[in-house]
Each structure stands twice: as structure tokens, then as C-alpha cells.
C-alpha positions as CSV (number, residue, x, y, z in Angstrom):
1,M,-3.9,104.3,12.1
2,E,-5.0,101.1,10.4
3,A,-2.4,98.5,9.6
4,S,-2.4,97.2,6.0
5,S,-2.2,93.5,5.2
6,E,-0.8,94.3,1.8
7,P,2.9,93.8,1.1
8,P,4.9,97.1,0.8
9,L,5.8,98.2,-2.7
10,D,9.4,98.5,-3.8
11,A,10.7,100.8,-6.6
12,K,10.3,98.0,-9.2
13,S,6.7,97.2,-8.4
14,E,4.1,97.9,-11.0
15,V,1.4,100.1,-9.6
16,T,-1.9,99.6,-11.2
17,N,-4.2,101.4,-8.7
18,Q,-5.6,104.8,-9.4
19,L,-6.5,107.5,-6.9
20,V,-10.1,108.3,-7.5
21,D,-10.9,110.6,-4.6
22,F,-9.0,112.3,-1.7
23,Q,-10.8,113.9,1.2
24,W,-9.4,115.3,4.4
25,K,-10.8,117.1,7.4
26,L,-9.2,118.7,10.4
27,G,-10.4,117.5,13.8
28,M,-9.8,118.1,17.4
29,A,-9.9,115.4,20.1
30,V,-11.1,117.3,23.2
31,S,-11.5,114.5,25.7
32,S,-11.8,110.8,26.2
33,D,-13.0,108.5,28.9
34,T,-9.5,108.4,30.4
35,C,-8.4,112.0,29.8
36,R,-10.5,115.1,30.5
37,S,-8.7,117.5,28.3
38,L,-6.8,116.3,25.2
39,K,-6.9,119.3,22.9
40,Y,-5.2,117.2,20.2
41,P,-5.5,118.3,16.6
42,Y,-5.5,115.6,13.9
43,V,-6.3,115.2,10.2
44,A,-8.7,112.5,9.1
45,V,-8.0,111.3,5.5
46,M,-10.2,109.2,3.2
47,L,-8.7,107.9,0.0
48,K,-10.7,106.1,-2.7
49,V,-8.5,103.9,-4.9
50,A,-9.6,101.9,-7.9
51,D,-7.7,98.7,-8.6
52,H,-6.9,97.3,-12.1
53,S,-10.4,95.7,-12.3
54,G,-12.1,99.1,-11.5
55,Q,-13.2,98.0,-8.0
56,V,-13.0,101.1,-5.7
57,K,-11.8,100.6,-2.2
58,T,-11.9,103.2,0.6
59,K,-9.0,103.7,3.0
60,C,-9.4,105.9,6.0
61,F,-6.7,106.9,8.5
62,E,-5.7,109.7,10.9
63,M,-2.5,111.7,11.1
64,T,-1.0,114.3,13.3
65,I,-0.6,117.8,11.8
66,P,3.2,117.3,11.2
67,Q,2.5,113.9,9.6
68,F,-0.1,115.5,7.3
69,Q,2.2,118.3,6.4
70,N,4.9,115.7,5.4
71,F,2.3,113.7,3.5
72,Y,1.2,116.8,1.6
73,K,4.8,117.7,0.7
74,Q,5.4,114.2,-0.6
75,F,2.2,114.4,-2.8
76,K,3.4,117.7,-4.2
77,E,6.8,116.2,-5.0
78,I,5.1,113.2,-6.7
79,A,2.8,115.5,-8.8
80,A,5.9,117.5,-9.9
81,V,7.6,114.3,-11.1
82,I,4.5,113.0,-12.8
83,E,4.1,116.3,-14.8
84,T,7.6,115.8,-16.2
85,V,6.8,112.3,-17.6
């Protein structure tokens, strides 16, 4: 996973970015130059986010299946909260 140089947001931070696109795909790492048989499933995620000026940045990262399931659950919870506002 790629480390971010941006400071973490706290509950009082004003968020001005907008999620423009969310894409994911399931992959399987089957081998590497140091391991002949990995058989390691992962999820590759690509987010496109527009900042307050409209500039779109792409963020790509990989997660394990359990990490992605937790990520998805959190997104569903956020969507439910947003619908009540």
C-alpha cells in the first residue's frame, strides 16, 4: 500500500474533496521471483477524487480480502449516515 504524505483528518476537519470514481478488481498473486506458489487473493482499488479546485487525483492501492470487506462495510455505514443528513 502507498503511504500518504497528507496529514490525517480529524473529526473537526472540513472535507472538501469529492469522490468522482471508485473502481476495484479482484486479483490473485500466483508467484514471485522469491516464491513459486503464492495463491494470494487481493483487491486492487482505484479512487478518483476531485479537490476544491476541481483537480482530479487518482489514488491506487491494494488490500487483502478481509481489509476490503471492512472497507466496504465502512462505506455502507457512511452512505447510511449521509442519507439521513
